[in-house]
SEVO-208442 format. One record per residue: residue number from 0; residue in one letter; z, y, x of N, C-alpha, C in turn. Coordinates in pm, whole numbers, plus 50000, padded with zeros to 5 digits. Example, Ala and Ser with C-alpha at 12.3 -4.5 7.8 and 13.67 -1.06 7.14 Angstrom:
  resi  resn    nc3    nc2    nc1   cac3   cac2   cac1    cc3    cc2    cc1
     0     A  50780  49431  51319  50780  49550  51230  50780  49670  51320
     1     S  50708  49775  51285  50714  49894  51367  50787  50003  51290
This chain:
  resi  resn    nc3    nc2    nc1   cac3   cac2   cac1    cc3    cc2    cc1
     0     X  42842  66223  58036  42792  66108  58108  42655  66077  58054
     1     X  42559  66050  58144  42422  66015  58101  42405  65864  58094
     2     X  42318  65821  58001  42289  65677  57985  42160  65645  58056
     3     X  42163  65551  58150  42041  65517  58225  41938  65445  58138
     4     X  41814  65454  58185  41704  65391  58111  41721  65238  58102
     5     X  41774  65179  58207  41793  65033  58207  41887  64989  58098
     6     X  41996  65065  58071  42091  65028  57967  42028  65032  57829
     7     X  41936  65126  57808  41872  65139  57675  41782  65021  57642
     8     X  41731  64950  57742  41634  64842  57718  41700  64704  57711
     9     X  41830  64693  57715  41894  64563  57706  41878  64503  57565
    10     X  41849  64370  57556  41828  64301  57427  41962  64260  57370
    11     X  41980  64292  57241  42106  64256  57176  42114  64105  57158
    12     X  42228  64041  57173  42239  63897  57153  42215  63858  57007
    13     X  42156  63736  56985  42131  63685  56849  42262  63635  56791
    14     X  42299  63680  56673  42426  63634  56615  42420  63486  56580
    15     X  42525  63413  56598  42535  63270  56569  42603  63249  56434
    16     X  42533  63167  56348  42588  63139  56215  42659  63005  56218
    17     X  42781  63000  56172  42859  62878  56170  42896  62846  56025
    18     X  42855  62723  55978  42891  62680  55843  43025  62608  55847
    19     X  43115  62652  55770  43248  62591  55764  43258  62518  55631
    20     X  43265  62380  55631  43268  62305  55505  43397  62330  55430
    21     X  43384  62318  55298  43503  62329  55216  43579  62198  55212
    22     X  43684  62194  55137  43763  62072  55123  43686  61969  55041
    23     X  43694  61833  55075  43625  61729  54997  43671  61727  54854
    24     X  43575  61695  54764  43610  61683  54624  43669  61545  54593
    25     X  43715  61528  54472  43774  61400  54430  43664  61296  54412
    26     X  43694  61166  54439  43597  61056  54421  43557  61045  54274
    27     X  43429  61013  54252  43383  60992  54116  43421  60853  54066
    28     X  43390  60828  53939  43418  60697  53879  43324  60590  53937
    29     X  43370  60465  53941  43285  60354  53985  43169  60336  53888
    30     X  43053  60294  53946  42936  60266  53863  42951  60133  53790
    31     X  42863  60112  53692  42865  59988  53618  42824  59872  53708
    32     X  42876  59753  53683  42840  59633  53758  42693  59599  53733
    33     X  42621  59553  53839  42482  59514  53825  42467  59381  53755
    34     X  42344  59356  53709  42314  59229  53642  42309  59116  53743
    35     X  42365  59002  53711  42361  58887  53801  42217  58844  53826
    36     X  42187  58805  53951  42055  58756  53984  42032  58615  53931
    37     X  41908  58571  53941  41870  58437  53894  41859  58346  54014
    38     X  41919  58230  54009  41908  58133  54117  41764  58083  54128
    39     X  41714  58071  54249  41576  58024  54271  41573  57872  54283
    40     X  41641  57806  54191  41635  57661  54181  41683  57623  54041
    41     X  41655  57500  54002  41703  57452  53873  41718  57301  53882
    42     X  41753  57237  53770  41769  57092  53764  41685  57037  53650
    43     X  41633  56916  53668  41564  56850  53557  41668  56805  53454
    44     X  41630  56812  53327  41722  56773  53219  41684  56641  53155
    45     X  41572  56585  53195  41529  56457  53137  41444  56385  53240
    46     X  41432  56252  53226  41347  56175  53316  41201  56207  53289
    47     X  41116  56194  53392  40972  56200  53370  40902  56116  53479
    48     X  40782  56070  53448  40704  55987  53540  40607  56075  53617
    49     X  40603  56060  53748  40514  56140  53833  40369  56105  53799
    50     X  40285  56205  53774  40145  56177  53738  40063  56139  53861
    51     X  39936  56105  53841  39849  56071  53956  39839  56189  54053
    52     X  39821  56156  54181  39811  56261  54284  39668  56314  54291
    53     X  39625  56373  54179  39490  56428  54175  39491  56579  54152
    54     X  39610  56636  54131  39619  56780  54108  39559  56824  53976
    55     X  39523  56729  53888  39452  56764  53764  39515  56702  53640
    56     X  39621  56623  53657  39683  56557  53543  39823  56615  53522
    57     X  39839  56708  53426  39970  56771  53409  40068  56682  53333
    58     X  40196  56702  53360  40302  56633  53288  40408  56738  53255
    59     X  40469  56728  53135  40570  56824  53093  40707  56781  53146
    60     X  40779  56878  53202  40910  56853  53261  41012  56946  53195
    61     X  41124  56892  53151  41232  56975  53095  41331  57009  53207
    62     X  41358  57139  53221  41448  57187  53326  41549  57284  53265
    63     X  41650  57320  53342  41753  57410  53292  41704  57554  53280
    64     X  41612  57596  53368  41570  57737  53368  41433  57749  53432
    65     X  41341  57818  53365  41206  57842  53421  41183  57988  53456
    66     X  41286  58074  53442  41265  58219  53452  41218  58263  53591
    67     X  41249  58187  53693  41212  58227  53830  41078  58170  53874
    68     X  41015  58090  53790  40891  58022  53829  40769  58106  53795
    69     X  40658  58073  53859  40529  58138  53832  40421  58031  53829
    70     X  40321  58052  53744  40209  57959  53737  40140  57952  53873
    71     X  40114  57831  53919  40052  57811  54049  40150  57793  54163
    72     X  40280  57814  54137  40381  57803  54242  40405  57658  54281
    73     X  40417  57629  54412  40452  57493  54454  40602  57469  54441
    74     X  40639  57351  54393  40778  57313  54376  40808  57188  54458
    75     X  40936  57170  54493  40981  57052  54566  41086  56979  54484
    76     X  41067  56848  54466  41168  56760  54406  41185  56643  54502
    77     X  41305  56616  54550  41325  56521  54660  41262  56384  54641
    78     X  41270  56326  54522  41220  56190  54503  41071  56184  54470
    79     X  41009  56301  54454  40866  56303  54425  40790  56385  54526
    80     X  40862  56479  54588  40813  56572  54689  40745  56692  54623
    81     X  40614  56710  54626  40555  56840  54598  40475  56840  54466
    82     X  40498  56947  54387  40430  56966  54259  40380  57109  54252
    83     X  40286  57134  54160  40238  57269  54134  40263  57303  53987
    84     X  40311  57426  53961  40333  57470  53824  40198  57495  53758
    85     X  40167  57416  53658  40040  57432  53587  40053  57527  53469
    86     X  40170  57527  53402  40195  57616  53289  40345  57626  53265
    87     X  40389  57745  53219  40528  57764  53178  40529  57762  53025
    88     X  40582  57656  52969  40578  57637  52824  40679  57727  52754
    89     X  40803  57724  52801  40908  57810  52747  41018  57819  52852
    90     X  41135  57864  52811  41243  57890  52908  41299  57763  52971
    91     X  41267  57646  52914  41321  57521  52968  41215  57411  52986
    92     X  41089  57447  52970  40985  57346  52985  40869  57402  53068
    93     X  40821  57319  53162  40702  57354  53240  40610  57234  53243
    94     X  40485  57260  53273  40391  57154  53304  40360  57161  53453
    95     X  40364  57046  53518  40335  57042  53661  40226  56939  53687
    96     X  40153  56958  53798  40058  56860  53848  40105  56812  53984
    97     X  40048  56702  54027  40087  56637  54153  39967  56643  54246
    98     X  39963  56740  54340  39844  56756  54423  39827  56641  54523
    99     X  39704  56620  54564  39672  56512  54658  39703  56556  54800
   100     X  39831  56584  54824  39876  56622  54957  39917  56497  55034
   101     X  39919  56509  55164  39942  56394  55251  40072  56320  55220
   102     X  40179  56393  55188  40310  56330  55164  40326  56277  55023
   103     X  40237  56313  54931  40254  56275  54791  40204  56133  54766
   104     X  40295  56037  54785  40260  55895  54770  40347  55827  54663
   105     X  40407  55909  54574  40504  55855  54479  40453  55854  54335
   106     X  40323  55865  54314  40269  55864  54177  40315  55738  54105
   107     X  40356  55754  53977  40402  55643  53896  40552  55620  53903
   108     X  40619  55680  54003  40765  55668  54010  40831  55760  53908
   109     X  40959  55740  53883  41032  55819  53785  41123  55919  53855
   110     X  41115  56046  53812  41211  56148  53853  41319  56151  53746
   111     X  41442  56132  53786  41551  56122  53689  41612  56258  53658
   112     X  41679  56267  53542  41749  56389  53504  41854  56423  53610
   113     X  41869  56554  53636  41965  56599  53736  41906  56619  53873
   114     X  41774  56595  53889  41707  56617  54018  41688  56766  54041
   115     X  41717  56812  54161  41702  56954  54192  41554  56988  54204
   116     X  41520  57110  54159  41384  57162  54166  41391  57295  54240
   117     X  41321  57306  54353  41326  57429  54433  41185  57476  54465
   118     X  41170  57604  54505  41039  57650  54552  40999  57575  54679
   119     X  40871  57565  54702  40819  57495  54820  40709  57577  54884
   120     X  40663  57530  54998  40547  57590  55063  40422  57508  55035
   121     X  40311  57558  55087  40182  57490  55070  40157  57397  55187
   122     X  40089  57286  55160  40045  57200  55270  39943  57276  55352
   123     X  39961  57281  55486  39864  57354  55569  39725  57292  55558
   124     X  39626  57377  55572  39489  57327  55571  39465  57242  55695
   125     X  39387  57137  55680  39356  57051  55794  39277  57129  55897
   126     X  39308  57106  56024  39237  57173  56132  39093  57126  56134
   127     X  39002  57221  56135  38860  57187  56139  38821  57149  56281
   128     X  38771  57027  56297  38726  56981  56428  38576  57006  56443
   129     X  38533  57032  56565  38388  57047  56585  38315  56920  56544
   130     X  38198  56937  56489  38116  56822  56454  38048  56773  56580
   131     X  38098  56663  56634  38047  56611  56760  38015  56464  56743
   132     X  37888  56429  56753  37846  56291  56739  37890  56209  56860
   133     X  37916  56080  56840  37944  55994  56956  37827  55996  57054
   134     X  37859  55980  57181  37757  55972  57285  37751  55826  57329
   135     X  37635  55764  57319  37624  55621  57348  37508  55593  57443
   136     X  37519  55482  57514  37406  55434  57597  37409  55282  57594
   137     X  37301  55224  57544  37285  55079  57544  37184  55043  57651
   138     X  37226  54956  57744  37138  54917  57854  37082  54778  57834
   139     X  36952  54764  57854  36889  54632  57843  36758  54636  57919
   140     X  36684  54527  57909  36558  54517  57983  36579  54435  58107
   141     X  36507  54466  58214  36522  54394  58341  36667  54403  58385
   142     X  36729  54287  58409  36872  54281  58436  36908  54350  58567
   143     X  37036  54391  58575  37090  54447  58699  37158  54334  58777
   144     X  37115  54312  58901  37175  54211  58985  37293  54270  59060
   145     X  37408  54205  59049  37529  54252  59115  37528  54203  59259
   146     X  37535  54296  59352  37533  54259  59493  37607  54363  59574
   147     X  37679  54318  59674  37747  54410  59764  37889  54441  59722
   148     X  37974  54462  59822  38116  54488  59797  38144  54634  59763
   149     X  38046  54721  59783  38063  54862  59747  38016  54885  59604
   150     X  38089  54965  59531  38051  54993  59393  37915  55063  59388
   151     X  37833  55020  59290  37701  55080  59269  37678  55095  59120
   152     X  37595  55190  59084  37563  55213  58943  37490  55093  58885
   153     X  37520  55062  58759  37447  54959  58686  37316  55020  58638
   154     X  37204  54960  58682  37072  55015  58649  36986  54904  58591
   155     X  36929  54929  58473  36839  54835  58408  36694  54880  58429
   156     X  36606  54780  58437  36467  54813  58459  36404  54888  58344
   157     X  36454  54870  58223  36395  54935  58106  36467  55064  58070
   158     X  36599  55060  58061  36675  55176  58010  36736  55262  58119
   159     X  36721  55222  58245  36767  55307  58355  36917  55293  58380
   160     X  36976  55398  58438  37116  55396  58477  37205  55393  58354
   161     X  37307  55308  58359  37399  55294  58247  37506  55403  58257
   162     X  37482  55518  58188  37573  55631  58194  37555  55717  58070
   163     X  37657  55798  58040  37649  55893  57928  37687  56031  57979
   164     X  37634  56133  57913  37669  56272  57944  37742  56330  57825
   165     X  37868  56367  57844  37948  56424  57735  37896  56562  57700
   166     X  37916  56602  57575  37855  56725  57524  37954  56834  57488
   167     X  38084  56802  57486  38184  56897  57439  38311  56882  57522
   168     X  38373  56995  57553  38504  56990  57618  38607  56936  57518
   169     X  38702  56859  57566  38806  56804  57480  38843  56663  57521
   170     X  38902  56589  57428  38948  56453  57455  38857  56353  57385
   171     X  38812  56254  57460  38719  56152  57410  38783  56013  57421
   172     X  38740  55922  57335  38773  55781  57348  38654  55714  57415
   173     X  38680  55650  57531  38572  55587  57607  38585  55435  57598
   174     X  38476  55371  57555  38471  55225  57545  38345  55175  57615
   175     X  38354  55057  57677  38239  55004  57750  38244  54852  57751
   176     X  38126  54792  57770  38112  54646  57770  37992  54608  57855
   177     X  38000  54492  57920  37887  54441  57998  37879  54290  57984
   178     X  37762  54237  57952  37743  54091  57946  37693  54045  58082
   179     X  37765  53947  58138  37735  53898  58273  37683  53754  58265
   180     X  37570  53727  58332  37513  53592  58338  37513  53541  58482
   181     X  37538  53411  58499  37511  53343  58624  37368  53289  58616
   182     X  37289  53313  58721  37150  53266  58724  37133  53183  58852
   183     X  37148  53050  58837  37137  52961  58952  37238  52993  59060
   184     X  37355  53039  59024  37452  53089  59120  37542  52978  59173
   185     X  37567  52980  59303  37666  52892  59365  37768  52977  59439
   186     X  37892  52927  59444  38000  53003  59506  38079  52911  59597
   187     X  38084  52945  59727  38160  52865  59823  38310  52886  59806
   188     X  38348  52994  59739  38489  53024  59711  38492  53112  59586
   189     X  38609  53127  59531  38624  53213  59414  38594  53357  59454
   190     X  38509  53422  59380  38470  53560  59408  38520  53652  59298
   191     X  38541  53780  59330  38588  53879  59233  38477  53978  59204
   192     X  38443  53991  59077  38345  54090  59032  38423  54204  58965
   193     X  38405  54325  59013  38484  54440  58968  38397  54543  58898
   194     X  38452  54605  58795  38382  54707  58717  38468  54832  58707
   195     X  38404  54945  58689  38475  55069  58661  38379  55169  58600
   196     X  38436  55271  58534  38360  55388  58492  38398  55503  58584
   197     X  38300  55581  58622  38323  55688  58719  38249  55815  58678
   198     X  38318  55928  58690  38252  56058  58672  38176  56089  58800
   199     X  38046  56118  58786  37963  56136  58905  37931  56282  58934
   200     X  37979  56374  58850  37956  56517  58877  38086  56592  58851
   201     X  38082  56726  58862  38201  56809  58833  38326  56755  58904
   202     X  38314  56734  59032  38415  56669  59115  38425  56522  59076
   203     X  38349  56440  59149  38339  56298  59116  38476  56230  59126
   204     X  38497  56131  59040  38623  56057  59043  38621  55945  58941
   205     X  38694  55838  58970  38702  55725  58877  38774  55766  58749
   206     X  38731  55710  58636  38799  55732  58509  38929  55651  58512
   207     X  39041  55719  58495  39172  55656  58506  39188  55541  58407
   208     X  39237  55428  58459  39270  55308  58380  39150  55240  58315
   209     X  39029  55270  58361  38912  55207  58298  38859  55088  58377
   210     X  38918  55057  58492  38867  54948  58575  38905  54811  58519
   211     X  38821  54711  58546  38850  54574  58509  38778  54481  58606
   212     X  38804  54351  58597  38742  54256  58690  38754  54115  58633
   213     X  38675  54023  58692  38692  53881  58661  38661  53800  58787
   214     X  38706  53674  58790  38683  53587  58904  38583  53478  58867
   215     X  38493  53449  58961  38394  53344  58941  38458  53208  58970
   216     X  38397  53101  58924  38445  52967  58963  38395  52932  59103
   217     X  38460  52838  59166  38409  52779  59290  38312  52668  59249
   218     X  38187  52677  59295  38089  52579  59250  37977  52566  59352
   219     X  37947  52440  59393  37832  52415  59480  37710  52384  59396
   220     X  37731  52360  59267  37619  52338  59176  37569  52473  59126
   221     X  37440  52480  59104  37383  52605  59054  37425  52627  58910
   222     X  37488  52742  58885  37536  52775  58752  37439  52870  58684
   223     X  37398  52835  58563  37309  52922  58486  37359  52925  58342
   224     X  37433  53029  58311  37483  53048  58175  37547  53187  58167
   225     X  37580  53229  58047  37651  53357  58030  37796  53338  58071
   226     X  37837  53410  58172  37973  53397  58223  38073  53452  58123
   227     X  38054  53576  58080  38145  53637  57982  38094  53775  57945
   228     X  38149  53827  57837  38133  53969  57803  38252  54041  57863
   229     X  38226  54128  57957  38333  54205  58020  38361  54327  57933
   230     X  38481  54335  57877  38520  54448  57793  38613  54538  57873
   231     X  38572  54661  57892  38652  54757  57966  38772  54800  57881
   232     X  38885  54833  57945  38997  54888  57867  38954  55019  57799
   233     X  38976  55032  57667  38946  55161  57603  39046  55265  57650
   234     X  38995  55382  57689  39083  55487  57743  39046  55621  57681
   235     X  39144  55712  57678  39114  55850  57640  39080  55928  57766
   236     X  38982  56014  57753  38931  56089  57867  38925  56236  57827
   237     X  39001  56320  57896  39006  56463  57864  38931  56543  57969
   238     X  38856  56642  57924  38778  56725  58016  38766  56867  57962
   239     X  38758  56963  58054  38731  57102  58016  38584  57135  58031
   240     X  38505  57036  58075  38362  57058  58097  38280  57015  57976
   241     X  38155  57058  57972  38067  57022  57860  37952  56933  57906
   242     X  37960  56882  58031  37848  56803  58081  37890  56693  58178
   243     X  38013  56640  58163  38056  56532  58251  37966  56410  58234
   244     X  37925  56351  58346  37845  56228  58346  37936  56111  58382
   245     X  37948  56014  58290  38032  55897  58311  37942  55775  58328
   246     X  37958  55708  58440  37865  55602  58481  37938  55469  58498
   247     X  37873  55359  58453  37926  55225  58475  37886  55179  58615
   248     X  37985  55129  58691  37959  55081  58826  38019  54942  58843
   249     X  37963  54864  58941  38005  54725  58959  37995  54689  59107
   250     X  38075  54587  59146  38071  54536  59284  38117  54391  59282
   251     X  38079  54313  59384  38127  54177  59402  38174  54164  59546
   252     X  38290  54105  59567  38346  54106  59702  38261  54026  59801
   253     X  38195  53917  59754  38102  53839  59838  37990  53788  59750
   254     X  37867  53809  59793  37753  53764  59713  37754  53612  59700
   255     X  37696  53558  59591  37690  53412  59579  37607  53350  59690
   256     X  37635  53222  59720  37560  53155  59825  37415  53135  59788
   257     X  37388  53119  59662  37252  53107  59611  37249  53164  59470
   258     X  37129  53195  59421  37117  53251  59288  37176  53391  59281
   259     X  37215  53433  59160  37262  53570  59142  37359  53580  59025
   260     X  37430  53691  59025  37515  53730  58912  37451  53856  58855
   261     X  37421  53854  58726  37343  53962  58667  37414  54022  58544
   262     X  37393  54151  58525  37431  54216  58399  37303  54226  58317
   263     X  37301  54159  58202  37179  54154  58123  37178  54254  58009
   264     X  37296  54303  57970  37303  54411  57872  37440  54477  57885
   265     X  37447  54603  57844  37574  54676  57853  37571  54795  57759
   266     X  37686  54845  57726  37690  54968  57647  37813  55050  57684
   267     X  37799  55180  57666  37907  55277  57680  37908  55362  57554
   268     X  38026  55381  57495  38041  55464  57376  38152  55566  57401
   269     X  38120  55693  57387  38220  55800  57400  38232  55868  57264
   270     X  38352  55862  57205  38376  55917  57072  38471  56036  57084
   271     X  38429  56152  57032  38508  56273  57042  38630  56264  56950
   272     X  38750  56296  57005  38873  56288  56928  38924  56424  56884
   273     X  38944  56517  56977  38998  56648  56943  38980  56743  57061
   274     X  38998  56875  57038  38983  56971  57148  39087  56947  57257
């Protein structure tokens, strides 16, 4: 029988190796027990007086164990709150200082023996606010005569329109005041003089809750005196813009029969609070 060429060129299969494990050996002896850990807390063993909250006046404290402490570590004691480890004297004595943190108001009080001492965290750093000066406008000079039932900007002959332009996005405290005088004014009936602050750009709109008003007397005699200082309600004003214009505006429902009602001075103060 002849062998064909095709049969001679067939590739032999790769042998497969199989590992057969032996029988398990006997268990070894148990290892030695580990050393007990150290508790991350201790107790005071004697009374001590909390030092001044200056972070610079150390006081020695006797405790049950100092082995887990480190110099500079913050500690918490319930009746005193937060301390810093200034020095580790020995296995049962440390020196601590009382940092000038916001909650540390117990200087001079006594921490009694048996008070727990635990690790603590650090007081977070105060958030840095942008340095933003108040924006103010004081109006004076030729007085503004109040006339007409429609609101109009308060404008002085010397200082111009009574308005401020905010400089930073965020929340502001807005305060305003206007001194109102009667100048030979007569009123056939009680009249209402109304004030408000209004944003005049970036989508114009009244400043919420900043409006106020007062009523005149009924008088056929000419009145000439300072009627009152109109104090606007102080309000917080939040904006995402950096150039909002806030303007003082005024109106009177009916003009006086004679004479005038005038604003002789006014001010607006915008104080930046936070982003």
